[in-house]
Backbone as a ProteinNet text record, in pm:
[ID]
protein_1_A
[PRIMARY]
MKCPYCGKEAKFLTSKKFYGRDYFNTNVYACYDCDAHVGTHRGSRKPLGNLANAKLRSLRKMCHQHFDTLWKRKGYSRTGAYKWLQKEMNLPPEKAHIGMFREEQCIELLKKFGV
[TERTIARY]
84.8	0	89.8	61.5	139.3	69.4	151.1	100.2	51.5	-73	-123.2	-60.9	8.5	67.3	209.6	291	430.7	467.9	381.2	406.9	494.9	543.7	627.3	540.6	604	535.6	508.8	385.1	350.8	402.6	438.2	485.1	364.8	373.8	270.1	317.6	239.8	278.4	165	200.2	96.6	49.1	-71.7	-120.1	-32.2	22.5	111.2	235	292.2	411.9	377.1	262.2	225.9	176.1	82.2	18.7	82.4	162.7	220.3	135.8	24.2	-58.8	-135.9	-176.8	-247.5	-395.6	-447.2	-590	-658.2	-667.7	-746.3	-708.4	-578.3	-529.5	-555.2	-539.9	-549.6	-410.2	-399.6	-273	-291.8	-183.1	-185.8	-90.8	-133.3	-43	-9.2	118.7	157.5	268.8	257.5	363.9	404.8	518.8	564.9	599.6	648.4	685.5	565.7	448.1	328.4	228.6	260.5	168.4	35.2	44.1	-75	-80.8	-200.1	-215.8	-360.1	-377.5	-509.7	-500.1	-602.4	-606.7	-653.4	-648.4	-693.6	-806.6	-874.8	-973.8	-901.1	-967	-907.8	-846.5	-720	-651	-616.3	-612.9	-584.4	-495.8	-465	-392.2	-487.2	-616.6	-714.9	-742.3	-708.5	-728	-875.5	-903.8	-1039.9	-1079.5	-986.3	-1009.7	-878.7	-849.2	-721.2	-643.1	-515.1	-429.3	-481	-476	-524.6	-427	-401.8	-318.2	-404.9	-345.7	-416.8	-543.3	-536.6	-653.8	-767.6	-736.6	-839.3	-894.3	-809.5	-859	-956.8	-926.5	-1015.6	-1150.6	-1146.9	-1272.4	-1353.7	-1286.4	-1356.5	-1420.6	-1352.2	-1409.7	-1536.5	-1531.4	-1649.9	-1764.1	-1732.4	-1835.1	-1897.2	-1812.8	-1864.4	-1950.1	-1916.5	-1999	-2141.5	-2155	-2287.9	-2354.5	-2277.3	-2332.7	-2382.3	-2304	-2343.1	-2471	-2500.3	-2624.8	-2745.8	-2733.5	-2845.9	-2893.5	-2799.3	-2840.8	-2838.8	-2779.5	-2779.2	-2891.7	-2934.2	-3032.8	-3152.4	-3142.6	-3249.6	-3332.5	-3324.2	-3414.6	-3373.8	-3262.7	-3215.8	-3149.9	-3162.1	-3077.7	-2938.4	-2839.5	-2703.8	-2700.3	-2764	-2771.5	-2844	-2953.4	-3029.6	-2947.7	-2865.9	-2780.8	-2677.6	-2621.8	-2525	-2593	-2715.6	-2789.3	-2815.9	-2849.7	-2868.3	-2739.3	-2625.5	-2496	-2465.5	-2490.5	-2466	-2547.2	-2675.6	-2763.8	-2725.5	-2705.6	-2673.5	-2542.2	-2445.7	-2313.3	-2295.9	-2400.4	-2398.2	-2278.2	-2272.3	-2159.7	-2207.4	-2125.5	-2158	-2137.4	-2202.2	-2194.4	-2052	-1961.1	-1824.5	-1745.6	-1794.7	-1726.8	-1798.1	-1910.1	-1990.6	-1941.8	-1817.5	-1756.7	-1672.9	-1695.3	-1625.6	-1474.6	-1429.5	-1286.9	-1221	-1300.2	-1246.5	-1260	-1325.7	-1352.6	-1227	-1226.1	-1126	-1177.6	-1092.7	-1132.6	-1259	-1265.1	-1379.9	-1509.7	-1501.5	-1619.9	-1663.3	-1568.9	-1602.3	-1672.3	-1619	-1679.7	-1820.5	-1837.9	-1971.2	-2068.3	-2024.8	-2112	-2145.1	-2047.9	-2073.2	-2175.8	-2172.1	-2272.1	-2411.6	-2421.8	-2552.4	-2606.8	-2517.5	-2557.4	-2574.7	-2554.8	-2572.1	-2455.7	-2338.4	-2218.8	-2137.2
-117.1	0	123.9	215	337.8	450	535.9	652.1	755.3	803.3	902.1	1041.1	1060.8	1191	1204.3	1098.3	1107.2	1005.3	906.8	806.5	691.3	694.2	584.5	464.6	348.8	226.4	231.6	206.2	203.3	74	80.5	-38.3	-115.4	-248.5	-335.3	-377.8	-346.1	-372.3	-438.2	-514.1	-564.3	-446.7	-455.7	-349.2	-338.6	-451.3	-448.6	-364.2	-381.5	-304.1	-156.2	-127.2	12	86.2	24.3	90.6	55.4	-51.6	-96	-197.8	-235.5	-342.4	-409.8	-532.2	-610.1	-576.1	-531.7	-503.6	-617.4	-730.1	-844.6	-890.2	-912.8	-968.6	-876.2	-745.7	-652.3	-602.9	-544.6	-494.4	-351.6	-289.2	-149.5	-130.6	-50.2	1.9	143.8	178	309.3	371.7	502.7	584.4	679.6	653.4	735.7	877.5	893.1	1026.1	1120.9	1067.8	1150.9	1136.8	1056.1	1026.1	974.5	893.2	835.7	687	640.5	497.3	455.1	324.3	263.8	123.4	83.1	-50.9	-152.2	-278.3	-386.5	-464.5	-540.3	-633.9	-735.5	-779	-871	-993.2	-1018.8	-1137.3	-1135.4	-1016.7	-1013.4	-894.1	-885.2	-770.6	-676.6	-704.6	-623.3	-494	-377.1	-250.5	-216.8	-143.9	-99	21.7	79.1	195.8	230	360.3	400.5	481.6	499.9	571.9	713.5	754.7	887.6	954.1	1083.2	1159.2	1204.6	1278	1316.3	1396.1	1490.2	1572.2	1486.3	1398.2	1313.3	1214.7	1159.3	1068.2	1140.1	1264.5	1342.5	1366.4	1401.9	1422.2	1292.7	1181.8	1053.6	1016.8	1043.6	1014.7	1096.1	1224.4	1309	1255.3	1215.1	1158.5	1034.3	947.6	823.9	851.9	951.7	985	1017.1	1096.3	1134.2	1019.8	951.5	841	727.9	691.7	581.4	611.1	738.4	777.2	733.6	734.6	693.3	553.2	462	323.6	281.1	357.9	320.1	386.8	507.2	581	633.5	636.7	699.1	599.9	473.5	376.8	316.5	354.6	290.9	158.5	60.7	-57.6	-16.7	-95.7	-62.5	-64.9	-165.4	-173.4	-52.1	-13.8	103.6	231.2	244.3	362.4	367.1	251.9	250.8	278.7	235.6	269.2	419.6	478.4	622.8	693.9	649.3	708.9	700	584.5	562.7	661.2	676.3	765.6	911.8	952.4	1092.4	1137.6	1047.7	1083	1042.8	984.3	943.2	852.5	742.4	649.6	508.5	429.6	288.1	220.3	106.2	40.6	17.3	-20	-51.2	73.3	192.3	317	389.3	335.8	400.2	359	393.1	363.9	484.3	534.7	653.4	631.9	510.2	479.3	498.3	520.8	545.1	692	771.3	910.6	996.9	1093.9	1199.4	1313.9	1412.7	1525.4	1592.6	1615.5	1685.2	1607.4	1475.3	1393.5	1398.9	1398.3	1408.5	1540.1	1648.3	1780	1783.3	1725.4	1719.3	1641.1	1527.2	1446.4	1520.6	1584.8	1660.4	1770.9	1833.8	1937.1	1875.3	1753.4	1686.4	1658.7	1647.6	1629.2	1762.8	1873.5	2004.5	2051	1992	2029.2	2131.7
0	0	0	-91.2	-102	-25.1	33.5	105.4	3	17.1	-78.2	-59.1	51	80.2	25.4	39.6	-3.6	-111.3	-134	-236.9	-194	-70.1	-20.9	16.2	19.4	60.4	211.5	251.9	394.1	455.3	581.7	653.8	706.3	701.1	757.7	896.3	998.2	1136.8	1214	1315.6	1405.9	1491.5	1544.8	1632.5	1756.9	1801	1917.7	1888.9	1772.1	1736.3	1718.1	1657.1	1627.6	1751.9	1824.3	1938.6	2073.7	2075.3	2201.4	2274.9	2214.2	2269.7	2157.5	2180.2	2078.8	2081.7	1969.4	1956.8	1882.7	1949.8	1902.5	1762.4	1741.5	1615.8	1495.7	1516.6	1404.6	1369.3	1253.2	1202.4	1154.7	1112.2	1070	952.5	856.4	754.3	798.2	800	849.8	766.9	747.6	691.2	802.6	862.1	973.4	929.4	806.5	757.6	754	724	706.7	821.4	920.1	1029.4	973.6	870.7	809	841.8	876	899.9	882.3	870.5	861.9	919.4	993	1048.7	945.9	986.2	898.3	963.8	882	934.7	1021.7	1124.4	1221.1	1151.4	1186.7	1138.1	990.7	929.5	786.2	751.4	624	570.2	496.9	500.5	428.1	505.5	446	516.6	534.9	642.2	671.5	587.1	517.7	433.4	365.4	360.2	303.9	407.2	381.1	474.3	497.7	623.9	659.8	755.9	731.2	824.4	942.2	1036	1158.5	1129.1	1036.3	1003.6	948.7	855	796.1	899	984.2	1088.7	1180.9	1213.8	1299.5	1230.9	1104.1	1029.3	1020.8	995.8	987.3	1120.8	1231.4	1363.2	1385.4	1346.9	1360.4	1275	1152.8	1063.9	1126.5	1180.7	1240.3	1362.3	1440.8	1556.7	1513.9	1408.3	1359.9	1284.1	1202.2	1123.5	1213.4	1313.1	1401.3	1478.4	1499.8	1566.2	1484.4	1351.3	1265.7	1298.9	1313.6	1333.2	1478.9	1565.6	1706.5	1784.6	1739.3	1818.4	1740	1608.8	1531.1	1450.7	1483.7	1424.5	1291.2	1236.2	1113.7	1150.8	1062.5	1077	1029.3	1062.6	1016	862.8	803.6	657.2	600.7	665	621.2	628.1	730.9	745.3	632	596.5	486.8	352.8	335.9	213.5	208.2	324.4	331.9	292.1	346.3	316.4	167	111.7	-31	-114.3	-81.4	-157.2	-137.6	-12.8	17.7	-43.9	-49	-100.4	-246.8	-305.9	-446.3	-475.6	-400.1	-409.1	-439.4	-508.2	-523	-387	-363.8	-232.4	-183	-272.7	-228.8	-185.9	-218.5	-179.6	-64.2	-21	83.9	222.2	252	381.5	422.7	540.7	587.4	587.7	609.5	608.5	473	369.8	235.8	195.4	279.1	243.4	245.1	153.6	152.1	240.5	266.1	350.4	297.8	166.9	107.7	131.4	120.6	142.1	288.9	379	521.4	549.7	495.2	516.1	458.5	340.4	278.8	367	419	504.2	633.5	692.9	816.2	793	676	642.4	636.5	586.6	580.3	720.1	817.8	956	1029.1	956.7	1016.1	1101.6	1075.6	1152	1075.5
[MASK]
+++++++++++++++++++++++++++++++++++++++++++++++++++++++++++++++++++++++++++++++++++++++++++++++++++++++++++++++++++

């Protein structure tokens, strides 16, 4: 996986090596030069999204706080919330994941939540 910020190859690390503790058999791709990283699905090398620097990670966290409210507190099923996201952001299903969003997409989604 290449870093979108500097173009260098990201390092593949265990969560224990990256964070200093094991997060249930997860791993991380990291570019130390850019402070960009992304976790993986448990027990695999499959990333949960794409590499994100500190600013993008912060925006994604804010998006998830609002998005998760849809299906945790506002009566949407989790599947229904992702269908809403897909429609609102005009994305195909495979791209309708906050972990794949760029800064502009995060800002657009936050505006839809009135933030």
